[in-house]
C-alpha positions in Angstrom: 0.0 0.0 0.0 1.5 3.3 -1.0 1.6 6.2 1.4 0.4 9.6 0.4 2.9 12.3 -0.4 3.9 14.5 2.5 2.7 17.5 0.4 -0.7 15.9 -0.4 -2.4 17.8 2.4 -1.4 21.1 1.1 -2.9 20.5 -2.3 -6.1 19.1 -0.8 -6.5 22.2 1.5 -6.0 24.6 -1.5 -8.5 22.6 -3.6 -11.1 22.8 -0.7 -10.6 26.5 -0.4 -11.3 27.0 -4.1 -14.3 24.8 -4.0 -15.8 26.7 -1.0 -15.2 30.0 -2.9 -17.1 28.7 -6.0 -20.0 27.6 -3.8 -20.5 31.2 -2.5 -20.6 32.7 -6.0 -17.6 34.8 -5.3 -14.7 35.5 -7.4 -12.0 32.9 -7.1 -8.8 34.4 -5.8 -5.8 32.2 -5.6 -3.8 32.7 -2.4 -0.3 34.0 -2.8 2.1 31.1 -2.9 4.9 31.5 -0.4 8.3 31.8 -1.9 11.1 34.2 -2.7 10.2 37.9 -2.9 10.4 39.6 -6.2 13.9 40.7 -7.1 15.6 43.6 -8.8 15.2 42.0 -12.3 11.4 42.4 -12.1 11.6 45.9 -10.7 11.3 48.5 -13.6 13.6 50.9 -11.8 16.5 48.5 -12.2 18.1 47.6 -15.6 21.1 45.4 -16.1 24.3 47.2 -17.0 27.7 46.1 -18.0 30.8 47.5 -16.3 34.4 46.6 -16.6 36.3 46.0 -13.3 39.4 44.2 -12.3 38.8 40.5 -11.3 40.6 40.8 -8.0 38.5 43.9 -7.0 35.3 42.0 -7.8 36.3 38.9 -5.9 37.4 40.8 -2.8 34.2 43.0 -2.8 31.8 40.0 -3.3 33.7 38.0 -0.6 33.4 40.8 1.9 29.7 41.4 1.1 29.0 37.6 1.4 30.3 37.6 5.0 28.3 40.6 6.1 24.8 40.1 7.6 23.0 43.0 6.1 22.1 41.2 2.8 23.7 43.9 0.6 25.0 42.7 -2.8 27.4 44.2 -5.2 24.8 46.1 -7.1 23.4 47.7 -3.9 27.0 48.8 -3.0 27.6 50.2 -6.4 24.3 52.1 -6.4 25.0 53.5 -2.9 28.6 54.6 -3.9 27.4 56.2 -7.1 24.6 58.1 -5.3 27.1 59.5 -2.8 29.5 60.5 -5.6 26.8 62.2 -7.6 25.6 64.1 -4.5 29.2 65.3 -3.9 29.6 66.4 -7.6 26.4 68.5 -7.3 27.6 70.3 -4.1 
């Protein structure tokens, strides 16, 4: 006798919720599926850019960022540094 999948209950619960919603003549709204938050690639304010930098500089910067606990990545650091530089140029 085969055992049900450990995820079977999740699918059944979701199906029951959809069935109940149909029975009330309401619009069916699918619950937001948990997962990773949307990233920068899906944000229209961000566009991919190509920059040239020395390999060693890139390796050292990403290594330092990886060990920090603030979740900052290289693009965040570059944005912050460029914003600071632009502000200084305008002053």
